[in-house]
C-alpha positions, -999 to +999 in steps of 0.1 A: -002-002+003+013+032-011+013+065+014-012+088+003+010+124-007+004+154+017-031+176+009-019+209-012-038+238+002-063+237-029-073+206-018-090+215+016-121+228+018-114+268+028-142+264+059-116+236+075-088+258+065-102+287+083-110+263+109-077+251+113-064+288+118-090+297+141-082+265+165-043+278+167-052+309+169-079+300+196-048+280+214-029+308+214-047+335+234-052+302+255-013+300+261-008+338+267-034+339+284-019+311+311+013+335+312-012+364+327-024+366+360-057+382+363-088+362+359-105+387+349-091+393+311-111+389+285-080+399+262-046+407+264-046+436+284-025+448+321-043+452+351-045+498+357-034+520+385-072+523+394-087+485+400-095+491+430-089+451+437-053+461+440-035+487+455+001+502+461+027+486+454+010+453+446-009+472+420+025+487+407+042+448+408+012+434+394+015+464+365+050+459+358+050+419+356+022+419+330+035+444+312+072+426+311+054+389+301+032+408+278+070+420+257+079+386+263+048+374+248+055+400+218+090+385+211+079+350+209+053+361+184+074+380+161+106+376+146+136+379+165+153+409+164+124+432+152+113+449+183+146+459+210+147+480+240+172+466+265+171+496+289+139+497+293+134+458+295+162+466+321+146+494+343+109+474+343+130+442+359+148+464+379+121+482+390+101+447+398+127+432+415+130+465+439+089+463+445+100+424+458+127+433+476+154+412+458+184+423+447+197+420+415+233+413+403+252+426+369+247+394+353+206+394+362+202+425+350+225+417+319+197+390+310+164+408+315+175+434+284+172+402+258+206+416+240+244+401+247+262+405+274+287+431+261+257+453+249+237+450+280+266+463+298+269+493+279+239+498+285+242+495+325+267+524+317+249+545+301+217+541+328+243+550+352+256+579+338+221+592+338+217+587+371+188+559+371+213+527+382+239+529+405+265+497+408+277+484+441+296+450+455+277+431+464+287+426+508+276+391+508+301+382+478+324+407+466+329+388+432+297+400+428+283+435+414+249+446+423+230+469+400+201+491+416+173+519+409+183+551+420+152+573+434+151+592+399+143+563+380+122+549+408+099+577+407+094+580+371+085+542+365+058+548+392+045+578+372+048+558+339+030+532+354+003+548+367-006+571+339+001+541+311-025+517+329-054+542+345-079+539+311-071+500+309-087+499+348-116+514+338-122+492+308-121+464+334-157+440+334-173+450+368-173+423+396 
C-alpha cells in the first residue's frame, strides 16, 4: 500500500482551513492568557492603576510584571530582532525586583535586557551615566556587583506605570 501524498492547500476546503487557523489562534490566546495572572481578562490587557482590587506596591508590581510578560509574549510571536529596547527592559525588571525587595546582580540585569552581555553592559553604563541606576559591590560576595535603581528612576517608573495603565483599569469588567 502506497502512502498518500500530503494534501495541497487547494485540496482542503476553505472552511476547514479557516477552522484550523481559528483553532490555532485560540490555542495561542489560551497560552498567552495562562502566562498572565488576572482571571478577569477577556483579552490580553494589563491591570490598571485604578483597579480597586489592587492597591499600592502590589498594583505597581502586578502592572510591571504583566507588562514584562506581554513584552516577552510579543517577542515570541514576532520575528526575532525587530523589537529592541534593552534599557527599558532592564529598568522594568529592576523596578519589579525593587518592589519585591530582591537584589539584582549585574549578570541578571544584563539577562533582563534580552541582548548580548556586552551590549547590556553598555546600557548599564548609559543608565548609570543618566543617574537612573547605580552599581555597588555585593556585601555578601565581593565578586558580584549589585545594580539598583536610583530614586529618580523609581519615581519616573511609578509615574509612567500609573499614567499608562490608568485607562485600562476603567475598561475592566465590574465584578
